[in-house]
C-alpha positions as CSV (number, residue, x, y, z in Angstrom):
1,M,120.8,99.4,96.4
2,T,118.9,96.2,96.3
3,S,117.0,95.0,99.4
4,I,116.8,91.4,100.5
5,W,113.0,91.5,99.7
6,E,113.7,92.6,96.1
7,V,116.2,89.8,95.6
8,L,113.7,87.2,96.9
9,F,110.8,88.6,94.8
10,T,113.0,88.6,91.7
11,R,113.9,84.9,92.3
12,A,110.2,84.1,92.8
13,G,109.3,85.9,89.6
14,L,106.9,88.3,91.4
15,P,106.6,92.0,91.2
16,F,108.0,93.9,94.2
17,P,105.2,95.7,96.1
18,S,105.8,99.3,97.1
19,S,105.5,100.2,100.8
20,A,104.9,103.9,100.0
21,D,101.2,104.0,101.1
22,C,101.4,101.3,103.8
23,Q,100.8,102.2,107.5
24,G,103.6,99.9,108.6
25,P,105.4,96.7,108.1
26,L,102.5,94.5,109.0
27,E,100.3,96.1,106.3
28,W,103.1,95.8,103.8
29,W,103.5,92.1,104.6
30,R,99.8,91.5,104.2
31,R,100.1,93.0,100.7
32,I,103.0,90.7,99.9
33,R,101.2,87.7,101.3
34,D,98.2,88.4,99.1
35,G,100.4,88.1,96.0
36,W,101.4,84.5,96.6
37,P,99.3,81.5,95.7
38,F,97.1,80.2,98.6
39,L,99.1,76.9,99.1
40,S,102.3,78.9,99.6
41,K,101.1,81.2,102.4
42,R,102.5,79.2,105.3
43,G,105.9,79.1,103.6
44,V,105.7,82.8,102.9
45,D,104.8,83.5,106.5
46,T,107.9,81.5,107.6
47,L,109.9,83.4,105.0
48,F,108.8,86.7,106.6
49,G,110.0,85.5,110.1
50,L,113.2,84.2,108.6
51,V,114.1,87.4,106.8
52,S,113.1,89.5,109.8
53,W,115.4,87.3,112.1
54,V,118.4,87.7,109.7
55,V,117.9,91.4,109.4
56,W,117.6,91.7,113.2
57,R,120.9,89.7,113.7
58,E,122.6,91.9,111.1
59,R,121.4,95.0,112.9
60,N,122.6,93.7,116.3
61,A,126.0,92.7,114.8
62,Y,126.3,96.3,113.5
63,C,125.1,98.1,116.6
64,F,126.8,96.0,119.3
65,N,129.9,94.4,117.6
66,G,130.8,97.0,115.0
67,A,130.3,94.6,112.1
68,L,129.8,96.1,108.7
69,P,126.2,95.6,107.5
70,S,125.5,93.2,104.6
71,F,123.2,94.2,101.8
72,G,121.5,92.6,98.8
73,T,123.1,89.3,97.8
74,A,125.3,88.9,100.9
75,L,122.2,89.2,103.1
76,S,120.4,86.9,100.7
77,A,123.1,84.3,101.2
78,A,122.6,84.5,105.0
79,V,118.8,84.0,104.5
80,R,119.5,81.0,102.2
81,D,121.8,79.4,104.6
82,L,119.4,79.8,107.5
83,A,116.5,78.7,105.4
84,Q,118.2,75.4,104.7
85,L,118.6,74.9,108.5
86,W,115.0,75.7,109.1
87,E,113.9,73.3,106.4
88,L,115.9,70.5,108.1
89,G,114.2,71.5,111.3
90,G,110.7,70.9,109.7
91,A,109.8,74.1,107.9
92,V,108.7,72.1,104.8
93,K,106.4,74.9,103.4
94,L,109.5,77.2,103.3
95,G,111.3,74.7,101.1
96,E,108.3,74.4,98.8
97,L,108.8,78.1,97.8
98,S,111.9,77.0,95.9
99,L,113.7,80.3,96.4
100,F,117.1,79.0,97.4
């Protein structure tokens, strides 16, 4: 099964970092962030918040509303749609990543 992060990394043309030896999500994210060019780091930080928010919403829909969870490309579409709204709201660095 493809994760949302793997889909986004594939689109960006970057290798997907393993989380096997990380102590937690923050360490894994720092590893991801280090792989991006310096000028893109603000956009990448926004992307992390965006994806985390979408995954959290999916989790709540599953737990509290009985919705079936989305995976891979379906979740990627939800991230893309929300990213477009965030860009309209001023997240210009997110738009500069050109992932969507």
